N, C-alpha and C positions, 0 to 999 in steps of 0.2 A: 245775457251772458257776455258782460263787458270784457274788454281786454285786460289781461293780468296786470296789476299794478306793479311798480318796482318793488315795493315791500313784499308782495306776494311772491314775486320772482326770486328775490334774494333769499326769502325764507325757504323756498323750494330747493334752491342750491344748497343751503345749509343742511336740510334734511337728507338730500342725496349724499352729501359729503359725510355726514355722521353715519349714515347707513354703510357707506364704503369702509369707513374706519372700523365699524363694528364687525362687518362680515370678513374683513381682512385680518381680524384677530389682533388689531393694534390697540394701544392704550390712548384714550382721548384725554384731553385736558379736562380737569374737573368741572370747570364752569362753562366750557364751550365744547360740546361733543363733536363739533366739526373741525376741531383743532387737535393736532397730536400733542402728546404730553409735554414735549420739550423741543426747543429749537434744534437741538442736536439730532433729532429724529427726522430731519428733512429728507434723508435718503429713502426712508420708508414711505415718504409722501409721493414717490415716483411709482407709476404703474409698472415700470420695468426697473426695479432697484439696481439691477446689474449695470445699468447705463450711468449710474452715479459717478463711475470712474471717469467718464468724459468731463463731467463738471469739476471733479477734483483736479484734473489736469488743467482745465481752463483757469481754475482759481490759482493754481501754482504759477501758471504763466503770467497772469495778471499781477500777482503779487511781486513776481520777479521784475517785471517791467514797470512797477510802481503805478499801476492803474487802479482805479477804484474797484472795491470788492464786487464779485459777481452776484452773490445772494442778497436779496432784499431783506427787509426787517422781519417778515413773518413767513419764513420758508416752511414752517410746520403747519400752516393753515391749509386745510384741504380745499379751500376756495381761493387760495392765492393765485392771482393771475399769472405770476411768473412761473409757478410750478405747473400750471395748466399749459403754458407755452412749452416748458420742458417736456411734459408728457406727450405733447403733440409732435414736437420737432426732433427730439432726441432719437426716437426710433428711425426717423427718416434720415438723419445724419449718419447714424450708425450703419444703416443699410444702403447708404449712398443713393437715396431714393427721393430727394427733394423735388425732382422734376415731375414726380407723380401728381403734385398738386398744382401744376401749371394751369390746368383747365379753369378752376374757379377764379384765379387771378386774371386770366385772359378775358373771361366772360365779364369780369368787373371793369374791364377797360385798362387793366394794368399791364404794361409791357413786361413779358417774362424774360429775365436775363439769361436763361439757359438755352439748350441743355448744358449741364455742368455747373449748376448753381451751388454756391457755398453760402453758409450762414454764420453770422456772428451775433452772439447774445449781448444784451445790455451795452449799447453803443452810446457814448456820451459825446458832447461837443464842447469840450472845455475851452478851447481857444475861440470858438465862434461866439459864445455867450459870456464867458468869464464868470460863471456862477460860483459864489463862494460856499454854497451849501454842501452839506455832507452827502446829500443825495440829489444832485441836480437832475434836470429833465434828461430822459434817455429813451432811445428806441428799444423796444423789447428784442427786436430782431432786425438785422439788415441782411437782405439777400443780394448777393453779387454774382455775376457770371459774365461770360465772354461775349454774350450776344444781346446786351441791352442795358439800360440804365439801372442803377441800384434801386431796390425797393425797401423803404423804411416802414417797418410794421410796428404798430402799437396795438396791443391786445387789451380788451376790456371784458372782464367776466362778471364780477360782483360789484363793480364800481357804479355810482350813479351819475358820474360826470367826468369831464376832463379836469385835471388838477389846476387850481387857480394860481395866480402869481403869488409867489412866496412873500414878496414885499407887502402886498395888500393883506395877505393872510396874517402876517405878523403885526398888522396895525400901523405900518409905516407909510401907507398910501390910502387916500380916500376913494380911489378908483376913477378919478377924473381923467378924461382923454387928453393926452399932451398935444394932440394935433401934429403939426409939423415941427413943433418946438420940443425936441426930444429931451432937452435939459430940464423940462418940467417934470419928467418921470423920475420918481425917487430911486427906482432901480438903476436908471441911467446915471443919476447923481452918485450912486455907489459904485460906479465904474463897470456895471454890467452892460452888455452890448446888445440888449434885446432889440431896440429900435434901429440901431446901426446895422444889425444883421438882417432885419427885415428890409431895410433900404437897399442893402447890397444885393438882395435877390429880387429887387424891383417889385416888392410887395407893399403896396400903399394901403394902409389902413386908416388914413387920416380922416376919411369921411364916414366912418362907421357910426358916429353919434357922440353924444356927450360923455358916455361911459366908456372907459378903456376896455377894449375887447380882451386884452391880456389879463384883466382882473379876474374874471370868472373862468377863463379858458386858455390860460397861457400855454399849457402843455400842448394843445393842438397847434397853435400858431408857431411855437418854437420847433416842434417836430416837423411841421410843414417847411419851416425855414431850413432845418437841417437837410431835408430831402432836396429842396431846391438848390441849396448851396453845393450839393454834390451832384447836381444834374439828375436827380432821381424823382421817384414818385412816393407819395404817402398812402399807406393802406391802414385802415382801421379793421382789425380782426376782432369780431365781436360775437357773442352768443346771440343766436337768432331771436331769443325771447327777451333780451334785455331791452325794456321799453325806454330807457333813458337816452339811448343813442339813436334808435330808429323805432318809430311807431307810426300808426296809420299808413302802413305799407311804404314807409320811407319818406312820407311827405313832411313829417315832423320829427323832432328829437334833436339831440345835441349836434350830430354830424351834419344834417342838412342846414341847421341854423348857422353854425360857425363857418361852414363852407360858403354860405351865401354872403358872408362878410368879406371874402377874398375878392381881389380883382378877378374879373371874368376869365382872364388869360391863365390864371393859376388854378381855377376850379377843376380843370381837366386833369390836374395832377393829384387829385384826391379821389380815393376809391374805398369801397367797403367790401369785405369778404366775410362771410359768416361761417361758423363752425360746421353747420350741417352740410354746406356745400363742399367744404374740404373733406369731411368724413365720407361723403358720397363718392368723391373722386378716389379716395383711398380704398373704399370697399370694392370698387370696380377692378382694382388691381389684383385683389385676392392675395396680397403679399403681407397684410398686416392684421390677419385674423386673431393673432394672439393677444392683442391689446385693444382693438377698436370697440368691442362690446363693453369692456370695462370702462373705457373713456365715455361712451354714450351714457351708461348708467350713472357714473360718478358725477357728471356735469349736467344731468337732467336734460339730455338731448333726444330722448325717445319721442316718438311722434304723437304720443297720447295727448300732449298739451298744445299741439299746433292749432287745433280747431277752437281752443279756448281763448286764443289771442285775437278775439273778434274786434275789428275796428268799430268805433262808435257809430259811424255812418251805416254800417251793416246792421248793427243792433237796432238802430232806429227804423231801418227799412223792414226788417223782420218783425218789428213791433206792430207794423201795419197789417201783417198777415194774421189769419186765425192761428191760434196757438198750435193746433195739430199740424198745420202746414209749416210753421216756423220750426217746430221740432223735427219734422220730416227733412227739411233742408239741412239742419245741423247733423242729423243722422247720416245723410248722404255724404256730407263732408268727412265725418269720422270714419264711416265704413267703406264706402265705395271709392272716394277720392284719395283719402290718406292710406287706404289699403290697396292701392293700385299695384299690380304685379309687374308692370313694364311700361315702356314708353307709349304703347298703343293699347291700353287696357280697356277691354270692352265694358267692364262693370263701371269704370270711371266715366266712360263715354255715355253710358246709359244714365248715370247720375247727373251729368251736366244736362242731358236732354230733359230729364224730369224737372230740374230746377228751372230751365228755360220755359217749360210748359206752365209751371206755376206762375212765373213772372208774366207770361202771356195772359193767363187767366185773370190777372189784375190789371190788364190793359197796358202792360209794359212791353216794348219791343227793343230790338238792338239799337235803335236810335235814341232811346231814353238813357239818361245818365244813371238812373237807378239800376237798369239792366246791366249796364257796363260795369258799375261798381260791384255788383253781385258776381258777375262772371270773372272779373279781374281777381277778386278775392279767392274764388274757387280755383282759378288757374295758379295763383300764388301758392296755395296749399299743395296742389298737384306737383308744381315744380320743386317745392321743398321735399316732398315725399319721394318723388322720382325725377331728379334733375335731368336736364337735357343731356342726351347721350346714353341714357339707360337703354340697353338693348331689349328687344322684344323676345320673350321666352314663353 
């Protein structure tokens, strides 16, 4: 039972989105059932359509101040990351309840700037980078408050990677690393200030190798630079199941790779927060019952798929067990551990004890790496199902 591939994950998102459109009585696009019929139907794409008035007002304000438009190219797609961000954060803004999600950010190591946090959608850095593109790099959300540095959030839902450098994407650069000679960069030659901005934040990428790191992952480094330039932190907000950004329990994927290319002093400014962690925090408040269940269903966040995201190392280890024992372990994960009722659940405890007994029967103890891998994976499932802080009931 290997970890879900990105294609499988993305397909599952589309199926969930299409089902939401159908059960909501909305009209899908003829060729794509996970997309609404028209771009003008974007308000129907919100779980709480009445909150569209907030976005209408923001769009009027941006137009009046000659800022770039708020909405991105596909606001009628039910797997649009921007719409997912609106569906998650608009209710919190409308109810002045952004501080309810401080816990997941703090546990990820991100300083929380509240209480009293405010949010701004689609934040660009026109002067910092001087990008000529119609849609330059932007933070999906910036959280600001009186008690800490700003938090620049980039969300990823159905995407397989960070966006590449547009200059390379357009065929005007072969992707060679300019080193410390910034004028070798075609983007820099076009008066864009990518490398100057990195230098201004003391972010040295000159030793990352022969290939330019901005080539395949410019979005990450530019957003990181935006955050550093403002004295802030960068947070990737991602779906727990998206294997492109985090896999093998976070040891691999886009985020750990590009973070490793940063100077060590900057890595502590990069954090990851997952959707299930945020939803768990909101569920504990009991103030958002009117939309949380719909959010979970629409974006495939139910716990049914957690045990199917099995790391390769775990699959190999279970492959050494008799089939009946391997199946028993997986049933424990699905039933007792993912079905835990509280922080100190006796059934989950019994499940861990049974798994430990099976490991011992194969000559494995707490000192063995295989035992540790199995236990760490079970604990990760338990934390995702019942995050730290869940009360005993």
